[in-house]
Structure formats: C-alpha cells, structure tokens
C-alpha positions as a Markdown table, in Angstrom:
| # | Residue | x | y | z |
|---|---|---|---|---|
| 1 | Ala | -11.9 | -12.8 | -5.8 |
| 2 | Ala | -13.9 | -13.5 | -2.6 |
| 3 | Tyr | -16.9 | -11.6 | -3.3 |
| 4 | Ala | -17.4 | -13.2 | -6.8 |
| 5 | Ala | -17.0 | -16.4 | -5.6 |
| 6 | Arg | -20.3 | -15.6 | -2.7 |
| 7 | Ala | -22.4 | -14.3 | -5.5 |
| 8 | Gly | -21.9 | -16.9 | -8.2 |
| 9 | Ile | -19.5 | -14.6 | -10.6 |
| 10 | Val | -17.1 | -15.7 | -12.4 |
| 11 | Cys | -13.7 | -13.9 | -11.5 |
| 12 | Phe | -10.9 | -12.9 | -14.6 |
| 13 | Val | -7.5 | -11.8 | -12.8 |
| 14 | Val | -4.7 | -10.4 | -15.4 |
| 15 | Ile | -1.4 | -10.1 | -13.8 |
| 16 | Pro | 2.1 | -9.8 | -15.6 |
| 17 | Asp | 3.8 | -13.0 | -15.9 |
| 18 | Gly | 6.2 | -14.1 | -12.8 |
| 19 | Lys | 5.9 | -9.9 | -11.1 |
| 20 | Ile | 3.0 | -10.9 | -8.6 |
| 21 | Ala | 4.1 | -12.3 | -5.5 |
| 22 | Leu | 2.7 | -16.2 | -5.0 |
| 23 | Gly | 0.6 | -15.4 | -1.6 |
| 24 | Lys | -1.5 | -13.0 | -3.6 |
| 25 | Leu | -2.2 | -15.1 | -6.2 |
| 26 | Ser | -3.0 | -18.1 | -3.8 |
| 27 | Gln | -5.8 | -16.2 | -2.9 |
| 28 | Ala | -7.1 | -15.5 | -5.9 |
| 29 | Met | -7.2 | -19.1 | -6.8 |
| 30 | Met | -8.5 | -20.4 | -3.7 |
| 31 | His | -11.6 | -18.7 | -4.2 |
| 32 | Gly | -11.8 | -20.1 | -8.1 |
| 33 | Ser | -10.8 | -17.2 | -9.8 |
| 34 | Ile | -8.8 | -17.9 | -13.4 |
| 35 | Val | -5.8 | -16.0 | -13.5 |
| 36 | Ile | -4.8 | -14.7 | -16.7 |
| 37 | Gln | -0.6 | -14.3 | -17.0 |
| 38 | Ile | 0.4 | -12.1 | -19.7 |
| 39 | Ala | 4.3 | -11.7 | -21.1 |
| 40 | Gly | 4.1 | -8.2 | -20.6 |
| 41 | Asn | 4.2 | -5.5 | -17.0 |
| 42 | Phe | 1.2 | -4.0 | -15.5 |
| 43 | Asp | 0.7 | -1.0 | -17.8 |
| 44 | Asp | 0.3 | -3.8 | -21.0 |
| 45 | Gly | -2.2 | -6.0 | -18.4 |
| 46 | Met | -4.5 | -2.1 | -17.8 |
| 47 | Leu | -4.0 | -1.1 | -21.8 |
| 48 | Leu | -5.7 | -4.9 | -22.4 |
| 49 | Val | -8.4 | -5.4 | -19.8 |
| 50 | Arg | -10.0 | -1.8 | -20.6 |
| 51 | Glu | -10.0 | -3.3 | -24.2 |
| 52 | Ile | -11.3 | -6.7 | -23.4 |
| 53 | Ala | -14.2 | -5.0 | -20.8 |
| 54 | Ala | -15.4 | -2.3 | -24.0 |
| 55 | Glu | -16.2 | -5.5 | -26.3 |
| 56 | Met | -17.5 | -8.3 | -23.7 |
| 57 | Pro | -19.5 | -8.7 | -21.1 |
| 58 | Val | -17.5 | -8.0 | -18.3 |
| 59 | Thr | -16.9 | -5.2 | -15.1 |
| 60 | Leu | -13.6 | -3.9 | -14.4 |
| 61 | Val | -13.6 | -3.4 | -10.4 |
| 62 | Asn | -10.0 | -2.0 | -10.4 |
| 63 | Ser | -9.0 | 1.4 | -9.2 |
| 64 | Ile | -10.7 | 2.5 | -12.8 |
| 65 | Asn | -14.1 | 1.9 | -11.5 |
| 66 | Pro | -15.3 | 4.5 | -9.7 |
| 67 | Tyr | -17.4 | 2.6 | -7.0 |
| 68 | Arg | -14.3 | 1.1 | -6.0 |
| 69 | Leu | -13.0 | 4.7 | -5.2 |
| 70 | Gln | -15.8 | 6.1 | -3.2 |
| 71 | Gly | -16.1 | 2.8 | -1.2 |
| 72 | Gln | -12.5 | 3.5 | -0.3 |
| 73 | Lys | -12.8 | 6.6 | 0.7 |
| 74 | Thr | -14.3 | 5.5 | 4.0 |
| 75 | Ala | -11.5 | 4.9 | 5.2 |
| 76 | Ala | -11.1 | 8.4 | 5.5 |
| 77 | Phe | -14.1 | 8.4 | 7.6 |
| 78 | Glu | -12.9 | 5.9 | 10.1 |
| 79 | Ile | -9.2 | 7.6 | 10.7 |
| 80 | Ile | -11.3 | 11.0 | 11.7 |
| 81 | Glu | -13.4 | 8.9 | 14.1 |
| 82 | Glu | -10.6 | 7.3 | 15.8 |
| 83 | Leu | -8.6 | 10.7 | 15.9 |
| 84 | Gly | -11.5 | 12.7 | 16.5 |
| 85 | Asp | -10.1 | 14.9 | 13.4 |
| 86 | Ala | -8.2 | 14.5 | 10.1 |
| 87 | Pro | -4.1 | 14.0 | 11.0 |
| 88 | Asp | -1.5 | 16.7 | 10.1 |
| 89 | Tyr | -0.5 | 14.4 | 7.4 |
| 90 | His | -1.5 | 11.1 | 5.8 |
| 91 | Ala | 1.4 | 8.7 | 4.4 |
| 92 | Leu | 0.2 | 6.2 | 1.8 |
| 93 | Pro | 2.1 | 3.8 | -0.9 |
| 94 | Val | 1.9 | 5.0 | -4.6 |
| 95 | Gly | 1.3 | 2.6 | -7.0 |
| 96 | Asn | -1.8 | 2.7 | -9.2 |
| 97 | Ala | -2.7 | 6.2 | -6.8 |
| 98 | Gly | -6.6 | 5.0 | -6.9 |
| 99 | Asn | -5.6 | 4.7 | -2.8 |
| 100 | Ile | -4.3 | 8.4 | -2.1 |
| 101 | Thr | -7.2 | 9.3 | -4.5 |
| 102 | Ala | -10.2 | 7.9 | -2.7 |
| 103 | His | -8.5 | 9.0 | 0.9 |
| 104 | Trp | -8.7 | 12.4 | -0.4 |
| 105 | Ile | -12.6 | 12.2 | -1.7 |
| 106 | Gly | -13.3 | 11.1 | 2.0 |
| 107 | Tyr | -11.4 | 13.8 | 3.8 |
| 108 | Ser | -12.8 | 16.3 | 1.5 |
| 109 | Glu | -16.3 | 14.9 | 2.1 |
| 110 | Ser | -15.9 | 15.3 | 6.2 |
| 111 | Val | -15.1 | 19.0 | 5.4 |
| 112 | Cys | -17.8 | 19.9 | 2.7 |
| 113 | Gln | -15.4 | 20.8 | 0.3 |
| 114 | Glu | -15.4 | 20.2 | -3.3 |
| 115 | Thr | -12.1 | 18.4 | -4.7 |
| 116 | Gly | -10.9 | 18.1 | -8.6 |
| 117 | Ala | -9.7 | 14.4 | -7.2 |
| 118 | Cys | -13.4 | 13.2 | -7.5 |
| 119 | Leu | -14.1 | 12.3 | -11.1 |
| 120 | His | -17.3 | 10.7 | -10.6 |
| 121 | Cys | -18.8 | 11.9 | -7.4 |
| 122 | Glu | -22.9 | 12.1 | -7.4 |
| 123 | Gly | -22.8 | 14.5 | -4.2 |
| 124 | Ala | -21.8 | 14.0 | -0.9 |
| 125 | Cys | -21.6 | 10.7 | 1.0 |
| 126 | Pro | -24.3 | 10.7 | 3.7 |
| 127 | Phe | -21.8 | 8.8 | 5.9 |
| 128 | His | -19.3 | 11.9 | 6.3 |
| 129 | Lys | -21.5 | 13.6 | 8.9 |
| 130 | Ser | -20.4 | 10.5 | 11.2 |
| 131 | Ala | -16.9 | 11.8 | 11.1 |
| 132 | Pro | -17.0 | 15.6 | 11.0 |
| 133 | Ala | -13.4 | 17.0 | 10.5 |
| 134 | Thr | -12.1 | 20.5 | 11.0 |
| 135 | Arg | -9.3 | 20.2 | 8.3 |
| 136 | Arg | -8.1 | 18.2 | 5.5 |
| 137 | Pro | -4.2 | 16.8 | 6.3 |
| 138 | Ile | -1.1 | 17.1 | 4.0 |
| 139 | Met | -1.5 | 13.8 | 1.8 |
| 140 | Leu | 2.1 | 11.9 | 1.1 |
| 141 | Gly | 2.8 | 9.3 | -1.7 |
| 142 | Tyr | 5.7 | 7.9 | -1.3 |
| 143 | Gln | 6.8 | 5.4 | -4.2 |
| 144 | Ala | 9.5 | 2.6 | -4.8 |
| 145 | Ala | 12.6 | 4.3 | -6.7 |
| 146 | Gly | 12.5 | 1.7 | -9.7 |
| 147 | Ala | 8.7 | 2.7 | -10.0 |
| 148 | Ala | 8.2 | 6.3 | -9.5 |
| 149 | Pro | 6.4 | 8.4 | -11.8 |
| 150 | Phe | 5.4 | 10.7 | -9.8 |
| 151 | Leu | 8.9 | 11.7 | -9.3 |
| 152 | Arg | 9.6 | 11.7 | -12.9 |
| 153 | Gly | 6.7 | 13.8 | -14.0 |
| 154 | Ala | 6.4 | 11.0 | -16.7 |
| 155 | Pro | 5.7 | 7.3 | -17.3 |
| 156 | Ile | 7.8 | 4.5 | -16.9 |
| 157 | Lys | 8.2 | 1.7 | -18.9 |
| 158 | Asn | 9.6 | -0.6 | -17.4 |
| 159 | Pro | 8.7 | -0.6 | -13.6 |
| 160 | Asp | 11.3 | -2.4 | -11.6 |
| 161 | Thr | 11.0 | -2.7 | -7.6 |
| 162 | Val | 10.5 | -5.6 | -4.9 |
| 163 | Ala | 7.8 | -3.7 | -3.7 |
| 164 | Thr | 5.7 | -5.6 | -6.5 |
| 165 | Ala | 2.0 | -4.0 | -5.5 |
| 166 | Ile | 3.6 | -0.9 | -6.8 |
| 167 | Arg | 5.5 | -1.8 | -9.4 |
| 168 | Ile | 3.3 | 0.5 | -11.5 |
| 169 | Gly | 5.1 | 2.7 | -14.5 |
| 170 | Asn | 1.8 | 4.4 | -15.5 |
| 171 | Pro | -0.6 | 4.6 | -13.0 |
| 172 | Met | -4.9 | 4.7 | -14.0 |
| 173 | Ser | -5.0 | 7.3 | -11.1 |
| 174 | Trp | -2.4 | 10.0 | -12.8 |
| 175 | Thr | -4.7 | 13.1 | -13.2 |
| 176 | Pro | -6.3 | 13.2 | -9.7 |
| 177 | Ala | -3.7 | 12.1 | -7.9 |
| 178 | Trp | -2.2 | 15.3 | -9.3 |
| 179 | Lys | -5.1 | 16.7 | -7.8 |
| 180 | Val | -4.8 | 15.1 | -4.1 |
| 181 | Lys | -1.0 | 16.8 | -3.7 |
| 182 | Gly | -1.9 | 20.4 | -5.2 |
| 183 | Glu | -5.2 | 21.1 | -3.2 |
| 184 | Ser | -3.4 | 19.1 | 0.5 |
| 185 | Gly | -0.2 | 20.9 | 0.2 |
| 186 | Gly | 1.6 | 17.7 | -0.1 |
| 187 | Trp | 4.7 | 15.9 | -2.0 |
| 188 | Phe | 5.2 | 12.7 | -3.4 |
| 189 | Asp | 8.8 | 11.4 | -2.8 |
| 190 | Glu | 10.6 | 7.8 | -3.6 |
| 191 | Cys | 12.2 | 5.7 | -1.2 |
| 192 | Thr | 15.2 | 2.6 | -2.5 |
| 193 | Asp | 14.2 | -1.0 | -2.2 |
| 194 | Ala | 17.0 | -1.6 | 0.6 |
| 195 | Glu | 15.3 | 1.4 | 2.6 |
| 196 | Ile | 11.8 | -0.4 | 2.2 |
| 197 | Leu | 13.2 | -3.9 | 3.2 |
| 198 | Arg | 14.8 | -2.3 | 6.1 |
| 199 | Val | 11.7 | -0.7 | 7.6 |
| 200 | Gln | 9.9 | -3.8 | 6.9 |
| 201 | Lys | 12.4 | -5.6 | 9.3 |
| 202 | Leu | 11.9 | -2.5 | 12.1 |
| 203 | Leu | 8.3 | -2.9 | 11.9 |
| 204 | Ala | 8.2 | -6.5 | 12.2 |
| 205 | Gln | 10.8 | -6.7 | 14.9 |
| 206 | Thr | 9.8 | -4.0 | 16.9 |
| 207 | Glu | 5.9 | -3.2 | 16.7 |
| 208 | Gly | 4.8 | -6.8 | 15.7 |
| 209 | Ile | 3.6 | -5.3 | 12.5 |
| 210 | Phe | 4.2 | -7.4 | 9.6 |
| 211 | Cys | 3.5 | -6.5 | 6.2 |
| 212 | Glu | 4.7 | -6.9 | 2.8 |
| 213 | Pro | 7.6 | -4.2 | 1.5 |
| 214 | Ser | 4.6 | -2.0 | -0.7 |
| 215 | Ser | 3.0 | -1.6 | 2.6 |
| 216 | Ala | 5.9 | -0.6 | 4.4 |
| 217 | Thr | 7.2 | 2.2 | 2.0 |
| 218 | Ser | 4.5 | 4.7 | 3.7 |
| 219 | Leu | 6.3 | 4.3 | 7.2 |
| 220 | Thr | 10.1 | 4.2 | 5.1 |
| 221 | Gly | 9.1 | 7.7 | 3.3 |
| 222 | Val | 7.7 | 9.4 | 6.4 |
| 223 | Leu | 11.0 | 8.1 | 8.6 |
| 224 | Lys | 12.5 | 9.8 | 5.6 |
| 225 | Asp | 11.1 | 13.0 | 5.9 |
| 226 | Leu | 11.3 | 13.3 | 9.7 |
| 227 | Asp | 15.2 | 13.0 | 9.6 |
| 228 | Arg | 15.2 | 16.0 | 6.7 |
| 229 | Gly | 12.8 | 18.1 | 8.7 |
| 230 | Arg | 10.3 | 18.1 | 6.0 |
| 231 | Ile | 7.7 | 16.7 | 8.9 |
| 232 | Gly | 7.6 | 18.8 | 12.0 |
| 233 | Arg | 7.9 | 16.6 | 14.7 |
| 234 | Gly | 5.0 | 16.4 | 17.2 |
| 235 | Ser | 2.6 | 16.3 | 14.4 |
| 236 | Thr | 0.0 | 13.4 | 14.0 |
| 237 | Ile | 0.9 | 11.6 | 10.8 |
| 238 | Val | -1.4 | 8.5 | 9.9 |
| 239 | Cys | 0.8 | 5.6 | 7.5 |
| 240 | Thr | -1.1 | 3.1 | 5.6 |
| 241 | Leu | -0.1 | -0.3 | 5.5 |
| 242 | Thr | -2.1 | -1.5 | 2.5 |
| 243 | Gly | -1.2 | -5.4 | 2.6 |
| 244 | His | -0.1 | -8.2 | 5.0 |
| 245 | Gly | 3.3 | -9.6 | 5.1 |
| 246 | Leu | 1.6 | -13.0 | 4.3 |
| 247 | Lys | 1.6 | -12.0 | 0.7 |
| 248 | Asp | 4.6 | -11.9 | 0.0 |
| 249 | Pro | 6.3 | -14.4 | 2.5 |
| 250 | Asp | 9.7 | -15.3 | -0.2 |
| 251 | Thr | 10.6 | -11.8 | 0.5 |
| 252 | Ala | 10.3 | -11.5 | 4.1 |
| 253 | Ile | 11.9 | -15.3 | 4.7 |
| 254 | Ser | 14.9 | -13.7 | 2.6 |
| 255 | Gln | 15.8 | -11.1 | 5.0 |
| 256 | Ser | 15.2 | -13.5 | 7.7 |
| 257 | Thr | 17.3 | -15.3 | 10.3 |
| 258 | Arg | 17.4 | -19.6 | 9.1 |
| 259 | Pro | 15.5 | -22.1 | 11.8 |
| 260 | Ile | 18.3 | -23.8 | 13.6 |
| 261 | Thr | 18.1 | -27.6 | 13.8 |
| 262 | Ile | 19.1 | -29.1 | 17.1 |
| 263 | Pro | 18.9 | -32.1 | 18.6 |
| 264 | Ala | 16.0 | -32.9 | 20.2 |
| 265 | Asn | 16.8 | -33.0 | 23.8 |
| 266 | Arg | 16.4 | -30.3 | 26.8 |
| 267 | Ala | 20.3 | -29.2 | 27.0 |
| 268 | Ala | 20.6 | -28.4 | 23.1 |
| 269 | Ile | 17.5 | -26.0 | 23.2 |
| 270 | Ala | 18.9 | -24.1 | 27.0 |
| 271 | Ala | 21.8 | -23.4 | 25.0 |
| 272 | Val | 20.2 | -21.8 | 22.4 |
| 273 | Ile | 18.4 | -19.6 | 24.8 |
| 274 | Ser | 21.1 | -19.4 | 27.0 |
| 275 | Gln | 23.3 | -17.8 | 24.1 |
| 276 | Arg | 20.5 | -15.7 | 22.7 |
| 277 | Met | 19.7 | -14.2 | 25.9 |
| 278 | Ala | 23.6 | -13.4 | 26.6 |
| 279 | Ala | 23.6 | -11.9 | 22.9 |
| 280 | Gln | 20.4 | -9.8 | 23.6 |
| 281 | Ala | 21.9 | -8.4 | 27.0 |
| 282 | Ser | 25.3 | -7.6 | 25.3 |
| 283 | Ser | 23.3 | -5.5 | 22.4 |
| 284 | Glu | 21.5 | -3.4 | 25.0 |
| 285 | Ser | 24.3 | -2.6 | 27.1 |
| 286 | Asp | 25.9 | -1.2 | 24.5 |
| 287 | Val | 23.3 | 1.4 | 23.2 |
C-alpha cells in the first residue's frame, strides 16, 4: 500500500471480513488503499484475487508473485552478514509459507547450491557474494494449532487462531515449503494460542520486544523444542519476528494489566509506586 501510494498506483486490498487485526488495516487505509472485505476466509480471497488477476489489468503482489520471494530472500544475506555464517537453526512463523521459502532460497544462493524451493529463479542473485556462508541452516516452521495444514498434511477448511497473520488453511507456497523441510532436514510443528500469547508477553516483559501473536510463534516453537531436547543447547538459532505488536493492539490489551486510576496528588502516586516495588521485591525473593 505504501509503495503504491508513492508510485501513484491504485492499490486494492482483499481480506476476509472481520478476520484481520485493525492495526494492519489502518496502515493500508491510511495509504489510500481500497479495502475490500469478503464474506469468506483467506483462502477464498486468494482464489478470487487469482481469478481477477487473470481477467483484469491488475498485478498480484502477495507471495504468489516471484519478485516478492526474490526480494525476501535477501534477509538471509543480512543474517549471514550479522552472524558471520548461517545459523544452526532458523525458525519462522508459517502461514502462507512464503517467508520460510524465501529465506531458504537466500541461504542456498549463499552457499551456491540449487534448491527445489525456487520455482522462478533466473540465476544466483549477485548480492549473495557479499554474504558467503559455509552451510545452510535447519529450517523450522511453526504454525498455530488451529491453522496447521503442514502438521495435518492437507489443507484446513476453516482455520482458527488468535495469530491472524498465519490463519491460513491452504498455503500458496505449499510445494516449495515441503522442499525446504526436506532439503534442510527441518520440521514443522504447532503451538497453541495460549502458548503463543504467553511467549508474546514474555518477550515484551523480559526483552522489551513487542511483537504481534503471529510473530511470537517462532520463539514459542523453539522454546518447546529446546525443552524436549529436539534442538541442542548451545546452538545458534535465529527466530524471525514478522510484525510489531501495534498491528494487533486489541490482543495485547486483552492480556495486559489495566491502567490504574488515582487522585491527582503526590501521595497517591507514591503509594502505588511503593506497593508495586514491594510486590516486585517479594516475587524476586521467592525465586
């Protein structure tokens, strides 16, 4: 929506009615996009936009578009530049599976290896030479339990999860994502909504990182697999967080402490501070 506004192009956004967090919609609407809500789910919308794109002078810019994945793959180059090599594991939330596919394409180019996940590549990207790696990571794709077609091995008709960005039952990058799993030796797994929300809050309160529920899915899955011994301790792990918490503020507010209302005087404020500090000291002494 932002790039369309900058280029003077009309942007249409097709979404399921009432299924997208308002924080995300506000961005597209502010940029002047025409938002069309349909009485159906994400997969219904995907089918419709593909039909429309085949009949009308419009271009799809979601993960079906190969240029999008070729752009997203450069994130793998940046990770290699920061770490000095590819990580041991790279965990991502999986909805449409475009992101995990794109990163794998980037990692593959960095070690000059071909991948069956790249369906549209015209050759190695010249930028990969700035981030040579010695290996490719094991790719981990985590889904919400109510929207986990990769775990079920088949599309899901009515996906349901608080993690709206990955509430997808029929991923468009289905085939290449399976290639990623096979080539990397990785796996797909699922997390419950309760687990995802707990880690979203944990990230915010211990690391100062406020992400939306979908983003927290990657770390949620990693923590579970560390506890189960599936991932070795001491491994280098990258967890991708795909969206800021302000994209879904309602979910964050619903699990946060409500503001305290007090009289406008010094004593009242001091009392609240003292009570909170005493409670904090008590909880630390119990650890």
